[in-house]
Biopython code that builds the backbone (N, CA, C, O; Angstrom):
import numpy as np
from Bio.PDB.StructureBuilder import StructureBuilder

atoms = [
    (1, "MET", "N", (-8.695, 23.372, -5.615)),
    (1, "MET", "CA", (-9.968, 23.989, -5.192)),
    (1, "MET", "C", (-9.704, 25.169, -4.275)),
    (1, "MET", "O", (-10.657, 25.805, -3.825)),
    (2, "ASP", "N", (-8.483, 25.481, -3.988)),
    (2, "ASP", "CA", (-8.166, 26.551, -3.057)),
    (2, "ASP", "C", (-8.564, 27.916, -3.532)),
    (2, "ASP", "O", (-8.643, 28.861, -2.747)),
    (3, "LYS", "N", (-8.828, 28.030, -4.876)),
    (3, "LYS", "CA", (-9.099, 29.320, -5.458)),
    (3, "LYS", "C", (-10.547, 29.680, -5.225)),
    (3, "LYS", "O", (-10.934, 30.819, -5.488)),
    (4, "PHE", "N", (-11.377, 28.749, -4.736)),
    (4, "PHE", "CA", (-12.814, 29.017, -4.603)),
    (4, "PHE", "C", (-13.134, 29.181, -3.077)),
    (4, "PHE", "O", (-12.472, 28.622, -2.202)),
    (5, "SER", "N", (-14.179, 29.976, -2.843)),
    (5, "SER", "CA", (-14.675, 30.167, -1.548)),
    (5, "SER", "C", (-15.425, 28.906, -0.963)),
    (5, "SER", "O", (-15.823, 28.065, -1.769)),
    (6, "PRO", "N", (-15.636, 28.726, 0.331)),
    (6, "PRO", "CA", (-16.321, 27.531, 0.708)),
    (6, "PRO", "C", (-17.804, 27.464, 0.217)),
    (6, "PRO", "O", (-18.401, 26.393, 0.107)),
    (7, "GLU", "N", (-18.329, 28.614, -0.056)),
    (7, "GLU", "CA", (-19.747, 28.592, -0.695)),
    (7, "GLU", "C", (-19.778, 28.123, -2.128)),
    (7, "GLU", "O", (-20.690, 27.414, -2.554)),
    (8, "GLU", "N", (-18.730, 28.548, -2.888)),
    (8, "GLU", "CA", (-18.606, 28.124, -4.218)),
    (8, "GLU", "C", (-18.242, 26.530, -4.348)),
    (8, "GLU", "O", (-18.767, 25.791, -5.181)),
    (9, "ILE", "N", (-17.305, 26.140, -3.436)),
    (9, "ILE", "CA", (-17.117, 24.710, -3.430)),
    (9, "ILE", "C", (-18.329, 23.917, -3.127)),
    (9, "ILE", "O", (-18.589, 22.900, -3.769)),
    (10, "GLU", "N", (-19.108, 24.371, -2.127)),
    (10, "GLU", "CA", (-20.359, 23.720, -1.829)),
    (10, "GLU", "C", (-21.361, 23.596, -2.989)),
    (10, "GLU", "O", (-22.010, 22.578, -3.229)),
    (11, "GLN", "N", (-21.413, 24.761, -3.690)),
    (11, "GLN", "CA", (-22.328, 24.788, -4.915)),
    (11, "GLN", "C", (-21.820, 23.801, -5.966)),
    (11, "GLN", "O", (-22.596, 23.074, -6.586)),
    (12, "ARG", "N", (-20.540, 23.795, -6.144)),
    (12, "ARG", "CA", (-20.032, 22.836, -7.182)),
    (12, "ARG", "C", (-20.182, 21.362, -6.706)),
    (12, "ARG", "O", (-20.397, 20.453, -7.508)),
    (13, "LYS", "N", (-20.065, 21.174, -5.434)),
    (13, "LYS", "CA", (-20.205, 19.734, -4.903)),
    (13, "LYS", "C", (-21.672, 19.342, -5.102)),
    (13, "LYS", "O", (-21.972, 18.194, -5.430)),
    (14, "ARG", "N", (-22.582, 20.298, -4.903)),
    (14, "ARG", "CA", (-24.025, 20.010, -5.010)),
    (14, "ARG", "C", (-24.307, 19.734, -6.394)),
    (14, "ARG", "O", (-25.076, 18.822, -6.698)),
    (15, "ALA", "N", (-23.727, 20.475, -7.275)),
    (15, "ALA", "CA", (-23.965, 20.247, -8.732)),
    (15, "ALA", "C", (-23.491, 18.817, -9.216)),
    (15, "ALA", "O", (-24.164, 18.107, -9.963)),
    (16, "VAL", "N", (-22.413, 18.523, -8.769)),
    (16, "VAL", "CA", (-21.911, 17.116, -9.094)),
    (16, "VAL", "C", (-22.867, 16.062, -8.480)),
    (16, "VAL", "O", (-23.287, 15.128, -9.163)),
    (17, "PHE", "N", (-23.167, 16.211, -7.318)),
    (17, "PHE", "CA", (-24.132, 15.302, -6.699)),
    (17, "PHE", "C", (-25.453, 15.221, -7.427)),
    (17, "PHE", "O", (-25.970, 14.122, -7.628)),
    (18, "GLU", "N", (-25.975, 16.263, -7.801)),
    (18, "GLU", "CA", (-27.374, 16.318, -8.469)),
    (18, "GLU", "C", (-27.154, 15.758, -9.926)),
    (18, "GLU", "O", (-28.122, 15.339, -10.560)),
    (19, "ALA", "N", (-25.971, 15.748, -10.422)),
    (19, "ALA", "CA", (-25.790, 15.219, -11.788)),
    (19, "ALA", "C", (-25.750, 13.605, -11.755)),
    (19, "ALA", "O", (-25.966, 12.965, -12.784)),
    (20, "MET", "N", (-25.488, 13.030, -10.623)),
    (20, "MET", "CA", (-25.351, 11.625, -10.473)),
    (20, "MET", "C", (-26.643, 10.918, -10.545)),
    (20, "MET", "O", (-27.679, 11.545, -10.323)),
    (21, "SER", "N", (-26.665, 9.623, -10.848)),
    (21, "SER", "CA", (-27.888, 8.842, -10.897)),
    (21, "SER", "C", (-28.404, 8.753, -9.452)),
    (21, "SER", "O", (-27.651, 8.898, -8.489)),
    (22, "PRO", "N", (-29.709, 8.509, -9.344)),
    (22, "PRO", "CA", (-30.318, 8.362, -7.964)),
    (22, "PRO", "C", (-29.670, 7.285, -7.191)),
    (22, "PRO", "O", (-29.399, 7.424, -5.998)),
    (23, "ARG", "N", (-29.418, 6.207, -7.864)),
    (23, "ARG", "CA", (-28.722, 5.001, -7.162)),
    (23, "ARG", "C", (-27.420, 5.485, -6.640)),
    (23, "ARG", "O", (-27.145, 5.257, -5.462)),
    (24, "ARG", "N", (-26.601, 6.123, -7.391)),
    (24, "ARG", "CA", (-25.271, 6.553, -6.916)),
    (24, "ARG", "C", (-25.358, 7.571, -5.689)),
    (24, "ARG", "O", (-24.625, 7.496, -4.703)),
    (25, "GLN", "N", (-26.345, 8.528, -5.879)),
    (25, "GLN", "CA", (-26.661, 9.404, -4.833)),
    (25, "GLN", "C", (-26.960, 8.687, -3.509)),
    (25, "GLN", "O", (-26.410, 8.997, -2.452)),
    (26, "LYS", "N", (-27.861, 7.718, -3.635)),
    (26, "LYS", "CA", (-28.318, 6.929, -2.413)),
    (26, "LYS", "C", (-27.000, 6.296, -1.779)),
    (26, "LYS", "O", (-26.793, 6.357, -0.567)),
    (27, "HIS", "N", (-26.150, 5.703, -2.641)),
    (27, "HIS", "CA", (-24.928, 5.027, -2.107)),
    (27, "HIS", "C", (-24.021, 6.126, -1.368)),
    (27, "HIS", "O", (-23.519, 5.906, -0.266)),
    (28, "LEU", "N", (-23.868, 7.242, -2.021)),
    (28, "LEU", "CA", (-23.146, 8.335, -1.401)),
    (28, "LEU", "C", (-23.650, 8.814, -0.174)),
    (28, "LEU", "O", (-22.870, 9.063, 0.745)),
    (29, "LEU", "N", (-24.938, 8.981, -0.050)),
    (29, "LEU", "CA", (-25.580, 9.423, 1.226)),
    (29, "LEU", "C", (-25.330, 8.417, 2.338)),
    (29, "LEU", "O", (-25.166, 8.788, 3.500)),
    (30, "LYS", "N", (-25.300, 7.101, 1.959)),
    (30, "LYS", "CA", (-25.086, 6.098, 2.979)),
    (30, "LYS", "C", (-23.728, 6.251, 3.593)),
    (30, "LYS", "O", (-23.519, 6.103, 4.797)),
    (31, "ARG", "N", (-22.861, 6.540, 2.748)),
    (31, "ARG", "CA", (-21.380, 6.756, 3.221)),
    (31, "ARG", "C", (-21.100, 8.050, 3.912)),
    (31, "ARG", "O", (-20.129, 8.196, 4.655)),
    (32, "GLY", "N", (-22.054, 9.071, 3.626)),
    (32, "GLY", "CA", (-21.840, 10.372, 4.258)),
    (32, "GLY", "C", (-21.476, 11.427, 3.220)),
    (32, "GLY", "O", (-20.354, 11.489, 2.719)),
    (33, "TYR", "N", (-22.466, 12.242, 2.925)),
    (33, "TYR", "CA", (-22.305, 13.451, 2.006)),
    (33, "TYR", "C", (-21.172, 14.297, 2.478)),
    (33, "TYR", "O", (-20.294, 14.677, 1.703)),
    (34, "GLU", "N", (-21.188, 14.599, 3.771)),
    (34, "GLU", "CA", (-20.296, 15.546, 4.331)),
    (34, "GLU", "C", (-18.819, 15.122, 4.197)),
    (34, "GLU", "O", (-17.935, 15.959, 4.018)),
    (35, "LYS", "N", (-18.580, 13.825, 4.287)),
    (35, "LYS", "CA", (-17.203, 13.294, 4.102)),
    (35, "LYS", "C", (-16.706, 13.183, 2.774)),
    (35, "LYS", "O", (-15.497, 13.097, 2.558)),
    (36, "TRP", "N", (-17.633, 13.180, 1.791)),
    (36, "TRP", "CA", (-17.376, 13.086, 0.322)),
    (36, "TRP", "C", (-16.711, 14.243, -0.163)),
    (36, "TRP", "O", (-17.174, 15.358, 0.073)),
    (37, "ASP", "N", (-15.571, 14.070, -0.878)),
    (37, "ASP", "CA", (-14.878, 15.238, -1.633)),
    (37, "ASP", "C", (-14.728, 14.829, -3.036)),
    (37, "ASP", "O", (-13.856, 14.023, -3.361)),
    (38, "PRO", "N", (-15.601, 15.387, -3.940)),
    (38, "PRO", "CA", (-15.477, 15.047, -5.306)),
    (38, "PRO", "C", (-14.353, 15.727, -5.963)),
    (38, "PRO", "O", (-14.083, 15.438, -7.128)),
    (39, "PHE", "N", (-13.643, 16.643, -5.291)),
    (39, "PHE", "CA", (-12.503, 17.328, -5.954)),
    (39, "PHE", "C", (-11.146, 16.978, -5.334)),
    (39, "PHE", "O", (-10.181, 17.716, -5.531)),
    (40, "GLN", "N", (-11.049, 15.855, -4.579)),
    (40, "GLN", "CA", (-9.840, 15.509, -4.011)),
    (40, "GLN", "C", (-8.812, 14.984, -5.102)),
    (40, "GLN", "O", (-9.225, 14.382, -6.093)),
    (41, "GLU", "N", (-7.503, 15.222, -4.898)),
    (41, "GLU", "CA", (-6.540, 14.792, -5.890)),
    (41, "GLU", "C", (-6.547, 13.265, -5.950)),
    (41, "GLU", "O", (-6.724, 12.582, -4.942)),
    (42, "PRO", "N", (-6.344, 12.740, -7.201)),
    (42, "PRO", "CA", (-6.281, 11.355, -7.179)),
    (42, "PRO", "C", (-4.996, 10.760, -6.683)),
    (42, "PRO", "O", (-3.955, 11.406, -6.806)),
    (43, "LYS", "N", (-4.999, 9.605, -6.146)),
    (43, "LYS", "CA", (-3.771, 9.010, -5.538)),
    (43, "LYS", "C", (-2.868, 8.556, -6.684)),
    (43, "LYS", "O", (-3.306, 8.312, -7.809)),
    (44, "ASP", "N", (-1.585, 8.456, -6.338)),
    (44, "ASP", "CA", (-0.666, 7.965, -7.394)),
    (44, "ASP", "C", (-0.997, 6.597, -7.824)),
    (44, "ASP", "O", (-1.335, 5.775, -6.973)),
    (45, "PRO", "N", (-0.929, 6.270, -9.096)),
    (45, "PRO", "CA", (-1.051, 4.954, -9.566)),
    (45, "PRO", "C", (-0.129, 4.024, -8.898)),
    (45, "PRO", "O", (0.995, 4.424, -8.597)),
    (46, "ILE", "N", (-0.497, 2.822, -8.638)),
    (46, "ILE", "CA", (0.249, 1.837, -7.768)),
    (46, "ILE", "C", (1.648, 1.613, -8.357)),
    (46, "ILE", "O", (2.599, 1.324, -7.631)),
    (47, "ASP", "N", (1.757, 1.751, -9.690)),
    (47, "ASP", "CA", (2.984, 1.373, -10.299)),
    (47, "ASP", "C", (4.048, 2.492, -10.163)),
    (47, "ASP", "O", (5.234, 2.239, -10.373)),
    (48, "ILE", "N", (3.611, 3.761, -9.802)),
    (48, "ILE", "CA", (4.593, 4.763, -9.539)),
    (48, "ILE", "C", (4.666, 5.229, -8.129)),
    (48, "ILE", "O", (5.390, 6.178, -7.829)),
    (49, "ARG", "N", (3.928, 4.582, -7.232)),
    (49, "ARG", "CA", (4.127, 4.886, -5.815)),
    (49, "ARG", "C", (5.388, 4.336, -5.328)),
    (49, "ARG", "O", (5.726, 3.201, -5.664)),
    (50, "THR", "N", (6.151, 5.100, -4.513)),
    (50, "THR", "CA", (7.410, 4.640, -4.037)),
    (50, "THR", "C", (7.357, 4.672, -2.524)),
    (50, "THR", "O", (6.458, 5.225, -1.892)),
    (51, "GLU", "N", (8.476, 3.984, -1.948)),
    (51, "GLU", "CA", (8.591, 3.925, -0.469)),
    (51, "GLU", "C", (9.824, 4.724, -0.110)),
    (51, "GLU", "O", (10.355, 5.498, -0.907)),
    (52, "ARG", "N", (10.272, 4.503, 1.153)),
    (52, "ARG", "CA", (11.425, 5.329, 1.644)),
    (52, "ARG", "C", (12.647, 5.362, 0.778)),
    (52, "ARG", "O", (13.303, 6.397, 0.665)),
    (53, "THR", "N", (12.966, 4.245, 0.161)),
    (53, "THR", "CA", (14.190, 4.176, -0.717)),
    (53, "THR", "C", (13.968, 4.729, -2.088)),
    (53, "THR", "O", (14.826, 4.641, -2.966)),
    (54, "LYS", "N", (12.753, 5.328, -2.268)),
    (54, "LYS", "CA", (12.376, 5.842, -3.615)),
    (54, "LYS", "C", (12.341, 4.777, -4.687)),
    (54, "LYS", "O", (12.648, 5.082, -5.839)),
    (55, "ARG", "N", (12.001, 3.599, -4.388)),
    (55, "ARG", "CA", (11.835, 2.525, -5.296)),
    (55, "ARG", "C", (10.323, 2.196, -5.417)),
    (55, "ARG", "O", (9.576, 2.296, -4.444)),
    (56, "THR", "N", (9.888, 1.793, -6.668)),
    (56, "THR", "CA", (8.512, 1.371, -6.718)),
    (56, "THR", "C", (8.446, -0.146, -6.318)),
    (56, "THR", "O", (9.450, -0.830, -6.119)),
    (57, "SER", "N", (7.195, -0.582, -6.225)),
    (57, "SER", "CA", (7.038, -1.964, -5.814)),
    (57, "SER", "C", (7.678, -2.919, -6.800)),
    (57, "SER", "O", (8.310, -3.902, -6.413)),
    (58, "GLN", "N", (7.510, -2.622, -8.069)),
    (58, "GLN", "CA", (8.040, -3.396, -9.182)),
    (58, "GLN", "C", (9.616, -3.474, -9.027)),
    (58, "GLN", "O", (10.211, -4.540, -9.177)),
    (59, "MET", "N", (10.233, -2.334, -8.730)),
    (59, "MET", "CA", (11.665, -2.288, -8.599)),
    (59, "MET", "C", (12.149, -3.222, -7.436)),
    (59, "MET", "O", (13.058, -4.039, -7.581)),
    (60, "LEU", "N", (11.453, -3.023, -6.263)),
    (60, "LEU", "CA", (11.802, -3.822, -5.101)),
    (60, "LEU", "C", (11.697, -5.315, -5.360)),
    (60, "LEU", "O", (12.615, -6.085, -5.078)),
    (61, "VAL", "N", (10.550, -5.701, -5.906)),
    (61, "VAL", "CA", (10.295, -7.131, -6.194)),
    (61, "VAL", "C", (11.370, -7.667, -7.109)),
    (61, "VAL", "O", (11.944, -8.721, -6.838)),
    (62, "ARG", "N", (11.663, -6.936, -8.226)),
    (62, "ARG", "CA", (12.634, -7.379, -9.201)),
    (62, "ARG", "C", (14.004, -7.562, -8.503)),
    (62, "ARG", "O", (14.656, -8.599, -8.631)),
    (63, "GLU", "N", (14.405, -6.516, -7.764)),
    (63, "GLU", "CA", (15.689, -6.530, -7.082)),
    (63, "GLU", "C", (15.830, -7.719, -6.077)),
    (63, "GLU", "O", (16.875, -8.361, -5.968)),
    (64, "PHE", "N", (14.761, -7.949, -5.390)),
    (64, "PHE", "CA", (14.809, -9.037, -4.398)),
    (64, "PHE", "C", (14.897, -10.449, -5.097)),
    (64, "PHE", "O", (15.671, -11.323, -4.707)),
    (65, "LEU", "N", (14.044, -10.594, -6.154)),
    (65, "LEU", "CA", (13.959, -11.835, -6.714)),
    (65, "LEU", "C", (15.236, -12.169, -7.500)),
    (65, "LEU", "O", (15.637, -13.331, -7.579)),
    (66, "GLN", "N", (15.891, -11.102, -8.100)),
    (66, "GLN", "CA", (17.171, -11.331, -8.720)),
    (66, "GLN", "C", (18.284, -11.750, -7.724)),
    (66, "GLN", "O", (19.292, -12.356, -8.087)),
    (67, "ALA", "N", (18.034, -11.386, -6.449)),
    (67, "ALA", "CA", (19.139, -11.817, -5.548)),
    (67, "ALA", "C", (18.850, -13.253, -5.065)),
    (67, "ALA", "O", (19.684, -13.846, -4.382)),
    (68, "CYS", "N", (17.700, -13.805, -5.408)),
    (68, "CYS", "CA", (17.398, -15.244, -4.956)),
    (68, "CYS", "C", (17.804, -16.185, -6.071)),
    (68, "CYS", "O", (17.685, -15.828, -7.243)),
    (69, "PRO", "N", (18.289, -17.395, -5.738)),
    (69, "PRO", "CA", (18.582, -18.340, -6.804)),
    (69, "PRO", "C", (17.220, -18.697, -7.437)),
    (69, "PRO", "O", (16.232, -18.858, -6.721)),
    (70, "MET", "N", (17.171, -18.816, -8.731)),
    (70, "MET", "CA", (15.825, -18.994, -9.469)),
    (70, "MET", "C", (15.217, -20.311, -9.037)),
    (70, "MET", "O", (13.996, -20.452, -8.968)),
    (71, "GLU", "N", (16.079, -21.279, -8.746)),
    (71, "GLU", "CA", (15.515, -22.641, -8.420)),
    (71, "GLU", "C", (14.807, -22.627, -7.075)),
    (71, "GLU", "O", (14.114, -23.587, -6.739)),
    (72, "GLU", "N", (14.955, -21.623, -6.342)),
    (72, "GLU", "CA", (14.483, -21.629, -4.923)),
    (72, "GLU", "C", (13.172, -20.889, -4.812)),
    (72, "GLU", "O", (12.644, -20.724, -3.713)),
    (73, "TYR", "N", (12.647, -20.449, -5.915)),
    (73, "TYR", "CA", (11.309, -19.756, -5.765)),
    (73, "TYR", "C", (10.289, -20.145, -6.932)),
    (73, "TYR", "O", (10.691, -20.428, -8.060)),
    (74, "SER", "N", (8.990, -20.137, -6.591)),
    (74, "SER", "CA", (7.960, -20.499, -7.510)),
    (74, "SER", "C", (7.127, -19.277, -7.821)),
    (74, "SER", "O", (7.406, -18.180, -7.337)),
    (75, "ASN", "N", (6.105, -19.471, -8.630)),
    (75, "ASN", "CA", (5.117, -18.309, -8.880)),
    (75, "ASN", "C", (4.474, -17.947, -7.587)),
    (75, "ASN", "O", (4.349, -16.759, -7.290)),
    (76, "ASP", "N", (4.039, -18.940, -6.762)),
    (76, "ASP", "CA", (3.453, -18.511, -5.490)),
    (76, "ASP", "C", (4.351, -17.718, -4.562)),
    (76, "ASP", "O", (3.922, -16.785, -3.883)),
    (77, "TYR", "N", (5.640, -18.130, -4.558)),
    (77, "TYR", "CA", (6.686, -17.372, -3.860)),
    (77, "TYR", "C", (6.700, -15.938, -4.329)),
    (77, "TYR", "O", (6.633, -14.996, -3.539)),
    (78, "GLY", "N", (6.790, -15.802, -5.635)),
    (78, "GLY", "CA", (6.908, -14.401, -6.268)),
    (78, "GLY", "C", (5.643, -13.620, -5.957)),
    (78, "GLY", "O", (5.731, -12.425, -5.672)),
    (79, "ARG", "N", (4.442, -14.257, -6.001)),
    (79, "ARG", "CA", (3.133, -13.552, -5.592)),
    (79, "ARG", "C", (3.222, -13.068, -4.217)),
    (79, "ARG", "O", (2.905, -11.913, -3.931)),
    (80, "GLY", "N", (3.653, -13.932, -3.333)),
    (80, "GLY", "CA", (3.815, -13.588, -1.930)),
    (80, "GLY", "C", (4.729, -12.344, -1.650)),
    (80, "GLY", "O", (4.442, -11.451, -0.852)),
    (81, "VAL", "N", (5.833, -12.402, -2.388)),
    (81, "VAL", "CA", (6.791, -11.301, -2.282)),
    (81, "VAL", "C", (6.105, -9.975, -2.725)),
    (81, "VAL", "O", (6.193, -8.938, -2.069)),
    (82, "PHE", "N", (5.416, -10.093, -3.888)),
    (82, "PHE", "CA", (4.744, -8.850, -4.393)),
    (82, "PHE", "C", (3.620, -8.367, -3.525)),
    (82, "PHE", "O", (3.410, -7.161, -3.397)),
    (83, "GLU", "N", (2.877, -9.298, -2.914)),
    (83, "GLU", "CA", (1.745, -8.975, -2.089)),
    (83, "GLU", "C", (2.295, -8.248, -0.810)),
    (83, "GLU", "O", (1.743, -7.220, -0.416)),
    (84, "LEU", "N", (3.304, -8.742, -0.210)),
    (84, "LEU", "CA", (3.941, -8.162, 0.949)),
    (84, "LEU", "C", (4.505, -6.834, 0.686)),
    (84, "LEU", "O", (4.344, -5.884, 1.453)),
    (85, "CYS", "N", (5.223, -6.777, -0.497)),
    (85, "CYS", "CA", (5.786, -5.513, -0.917)),
    (85, "CYS", "C", (4.695, -4.471, -0.986)),
    (85, "CYS", "O", (4.845, -3.402, -0.393)),
    (86, "LEU", "N", (3.593, -4.734, -1.689)),
    (86, "LEU", "CA", (2.539, -3.724, -1.837)),
    (86, "LEU", "C", (1.953, -3.281, -0.424)),
    (86, "LEU", "O", (1.691, -2.110, -0.149)),
    (87, "GLY", "N", (1.782, -4.334, 0.416)),
    (87, "GLY", "CA", (1.358, -4.092, 1.705)),
    (87, "GLY", "C", (2.259, -3.207, 2.580)),
    (87, "GLY", "O", (1.777, -2.376, 3.349)),
    (88, "ILE", "N", (3.518, -3.397, 2.451)),
    (88, "ILE", "CA", (4.487, -2.521, 3.164)),
    (88, "ILE", "C", (4.469, -1.086, 2.655)),
    (88, "ILE", "O", (4.430, -0.130, 3.429)),
    (89, "ILE", "N", (4.500, -0.961, 1.276)),
    (89, "ILE", "CA", (4.490, 0.354, 0.647)),
    (89, "ILE", "C", (3.150, 1.115, 0.989)),
    (89, "ILE", "O", (3.177, 2.323, 1.222)),
    (90, "ASN", "N", (2.090, 0.461, 1.014)),
    (90, "ASN", "CA", (0.743, 1.048, 1.411)),
    (90, "ASN", "C", (0.521, 1.135, 2.890)),
    (90, "ASN", "O", (-0.521, 1.602, 3.349)),
    (91, "ASP", "N", (1.467, 0.702, 3.612)),
    (91, "ASP", "CA", (1.405, 0.801, 5.154)),
    (91, "ASP", "C", (0.181, -0.026, 5.712)),
    (91, "ASP", "O", (-0.479, 0.385, 6.666)),
    (92, "ASP", "N", (-0.071, -1.164, 5.093)),
    (92, "ASP", "CA", (-1.089, -1.991, 5.466)),
    (92, "ASP", "C", (-0.773, -2.700, 6.772)),
    (92, "ASP", "O", (0.315, -3.260, 6.905)),
    (93, "GLU", "N", (-1.696, -2.697, 7.756)),
    (93, "GLU", "CA", (-1.406, -3.327, 9.098)),
    (93, "GLU", "C", (-1.089, -4.752, 8.946)),
    (93, "GLU", "O", (-0.113, -5.210, 9.539)),
    (94, "LYS", "N", (-1.899, -5.568, 8.131)),
    (94, "LYS", "CA", (-1.598, -6.951, 7.904)),
    (94, "LYS", "C", (-0.200, -7.246, 7.464)),
    (94, "LYS", "O", (0.479, -8.113, 8.015)),
    (95, "ALA", "N", (0.232, -6.504, 6.448)),
    (95, "ALA", "CA", (1.613, -6.584, 5.926)),
    (95, "ALA", "C", (2.676, -6.254, 6.982)),
    (95, "ALA", "O", (3.696, -6.928, 7.125)),
    (96, "ARG", "N", (2.359, -5.131, 7.740)),
    (96, "ARG", "CA", (3.322, -4.738, 8.752)),
    (96, "ARG", "C", (3.502, -5.807, 9.791)),
    (96, "ARG", "O", (4.620, -6.033, 10.253)),
    (97, "GLY", "N", (2.350, -6.524, 10.202)),
    (97, "GLY", "CA", (2.446, -7.522, 11.216)),
    (97, "GLY", "C", (3.291, -8.688, 10.669)),
    (97, "GLY", "O", (4.152, -9.211, 11.377)),
    (98, "MET", "N", (3.046, -9.094, 9.412)),
    (98, "MET", "CA", (3.764, -10.213, 8.814)),
    (98, "MET", "C", (5.352, -9.848, 8.747)),
    (98, "MET", "O", (6.218, -10.673, 9.037)),
    (99, "PHE", "N", (5.597, -8.678, 8.382)),
    (99, "PHE", "CA", (7.042, -8.235, 8.292)),
    (99, "PHE", "C", (7.735, -8.201, 9.676)),
    (99, "PHE", "O", (8.886, -8.597, 9.857)),
    (100, "GLU", "N", (6.948, -7.703, 10.612)),
    (100, "GLU", "CA", (7.514, -7.601, 12.034)),
    (100, "GLU", "C", (7.712, -8.936, 12.626)),
    (100, "GLU", "O", (8.715, -9.202, 13.288)),
    (101, "PHE", "N", (6.724, -9.816, 12.384)),
    (101, "PHE", "CA", (6.842, -11.244, 12.851)),
    (101, "PHE", "C", (8.111, -11.957, 12.191)),
    (101, "PHE", "O", (8.881, -12.660, 12.846)),
    (102, "ALA", "N", (8.247, -11.704, 10.836)),
    (102, "ALA", "CA", (9.334, -12.326, 10.179)),
    (102, "ALA", "C", (10.715, -11.861, 10.717)),
    (102, "ALA", "O", (11.630, -12.658, 10.923)),
    (103, "CYS", "N", (10.805, -10.621, 10.917)),
    (103, "CYS", "CA", (12.053, -10.019, 11.548)),
    (103, "CYS", "C", (12.291, -10.656, 12.855)),
    (103, "CYS", "O", (13.367, -11.175, 13.151)),
    (104, "TRP", "N", (11.199, -10.602, 13.680)),
    (104, "TRP", "CA", (11.373, -11.110, 15.073)),
    (104, "TRP", "C", (11.797, -12.575, 15.017)),
    (104, "TRP", "O", (12.716, -12.943, 15.748)),
    (105, "TYR", "N", (11.175, -13.456, 14.179)),
    (105, "TYR", "CA", (11.446, -14.806, 14.106)),
    (105, "TYR", "C", (12.841, -15.071, 13.650)),
    (105, "TYR", "O", (13.481, -15.972, 14.191)),
    (106, "ARG", "N", (13.376, -14.323, 12.656)),
    (106, "ARG", "CA", (14.692, -14.482, 12.239)),
    (106, "ARG", "C", (15.724, -14.137, 13.303)),
    (106, "ARG", "O", (16.773, -14.774, 13.401)),
    (107, "ASP", "N", (15.401, -13.088, 14.121)),
    (107, "ASP", "CA", (16.306, -12.740, 15.265)),
    (107, "ASP", "C", (16.211, -13.911, 16.290)),
    (107, "ASP", "O", (17.233, -14.255, 16.884)),
    (108, "LEU", "N", (15.042, -14.523, 16.514)),
    (108, "LEU", "CA", (14.934, -15.563, 17.457)),
    (108, "LEU", "C", (15.823, -16.818, 17.037)),
    (108, "LEU", "O", (16.518, -17.419, 17.857)),
    (109, "LEU", "N", (15.749, -17.128, 15.825)),
    (109, "LEU", "CA", (16.496, -18.162, 15.217)),
    (109, "LEU", "C", (18.073, -17.948, 15.340)),
    (109, "LEU", "O", (18.831, -18.874, 15.629)),
    (110, "VAL", "N", (18.469, -16.729, 15.112)),
    (110, "VAL", "CA", (19.821, -16.309, 15.298)),
    (110, "VAL", "C", (20.236, -16.397, 16.810)),
    (110, "VAL", "O", (21.273, -16.962, 17.157)),
    (111, "ARG", "N", (19.426, -15.848, 17.625)),
    (111, "ARG", "CA", (19.723, -15.920, 19.082)),
    (111, "ARG", "C", (19.928, -17.283, 19.664)),
    (111, "ARG", "O", (20.798, -17.535, 20.497)),
    (112, "GLU", "N", (19.005, -18.218, 19.138)),
    (112, "GLU", "CA", (19.067, -19.687, 19.676)),
    (112, "GLU", "C", (20.054, -20.560, 18.892)),
    (112, "GLU", "O", (20.149, -21.769, 19.098)),
    (113, "GLY", "N", (20.808, -19.876, 17.956)),
    (113, "GLY", "CA", (21.806, -20.677, 17.249)),
    (113, "GLY", "C", (21.338, -21.473, 16.115)),
    (113, "GLY", "O", (22.139, -22.265, 15.619)),
    (114, "HIS", "N", (20.093, -21.374, 15.607)),
    (114, "HIS", "CA", (19.578, -22.112, 14.481)),
    (114, "HIS", "C", (19.970, -21.488, 13.154)),
    (114, "HIS", "O", (19.953, -22.156, 12.120)),
    (115, "LEU", "N", (20.320, -20.223, 13.177)),
    (115, "LEU", "CA", (20.902, -19.556, 11.947)),
    (115, "LEU", "C", (22.090, -18.798, 12.297)),
    (115, "LEU", "O", (22.175, -18.308, 13.423)),
    (116, "PRO", "N", (23.038, -18.651, 11.418)),
    (116, "PRO", "CA", (24.241, -17.841, 11.726)),
    (116, "PRO", "C", (23.784, -16.323, 11.690)),
    (116, "PRO", "O", (22.867, -15.907, 10.982)),
    (117, "SER", "N", (24.531, -15.574, 12.530)),
    (117, "SER", "CA", (24.157, -14.139, 12.716)),
    (117, "SER", "C", (24.715, -13.440, 11.412)),
    (117, "SER", "O", (25.545, -13.989, 10.688)),
    (118, "GLU", "N", (24.234, -12.290, 11.191)),
    (118, "GLU", "CA", (24.655, -11.421, 10.127)),
    (118, "GLU", "C", (26.092, -11.077, 10.192)),
    (118, "GLU", "O", (26.757, -11.012, 9.157)),
    (119, "ASP", "N", (26.616, -10.849, 11.387)),
    (119, "ASP", "CA", (28.043, -10.480, 11.576)),
    (119, "ASP", "C", (28.932, -11.555, 11.645)),
    (119, "ASP", "O", (30.121, -11.312, 11.853)),
    (120, "GLY", "N", (28.498, -12.850, 11.487)),
    (120, "GLY", "CA", (29.371, -13.929, 11.377)),
    (120, "GLY", "C", (29.471, -14.763, 12.746)),
    (120, "GLY", "O", (30.057, -15.844, 12.804)),
    (121, "ASP", "N", (28.864, -14.174, 13.800)),
    (121, "ASP", "CA", (28.881, -15.040, 15.023)),
    (121, "ASP", "C", (27.919, -16.253, 14.958)),
    (121, "ASP", "O", (27.088, -16.398, 14.062)),
    (122, "ALA", "N", (28.093, -17.044, 15.909)),
    (122, "ALA", "CA", (27.236, -18.236, 16.128)),
    (122, "ALA", "C", (27.555, -19.173, 15.033)),
    (122, "ALA", "O", (26.983, -20.261, 14.964)),
]
sb = StructureBuilder()
sb.init_structure("model")
sb.init_model(0)
sb.init_chain("A")
sb.init_seg("    ")
for serial, (resi, resn, name, xyz) in enumerate(atoms, 1):
    if name == "N":
        sb.init_residue(resn, " ", resi, " ")
    sb.init_atom(name, np.array(xyz, "f"), 0.0, 1.0, " ", f" {name:<3s}", serial, name[0])
structure = sb.get_structure()
């Protein structure tokens, strides 16, 4: 939409709004007409969104579960892995909290000698 002037953009926005059903217009007005952008670029589909390592959620989950002995996880376990993976990729606060707590708790267990450390100590 960079090719259009602000006036042309507003005219097009108004035309889209007026073409909507009254019920949809009412819903949009409740949320705020000014904040609404009918021309925004769509977000990437969830299956092609990637994170820092350039892996999709599906790639990360598959890689993680392949590293686990199959006898040690259930469908619920796999769903939890997938849910947390999506939360991390989407930078969800709840997922970030769960991840940071899990990291902290693992470090606590290592510090107190309940788990061996990564470098072979304890």
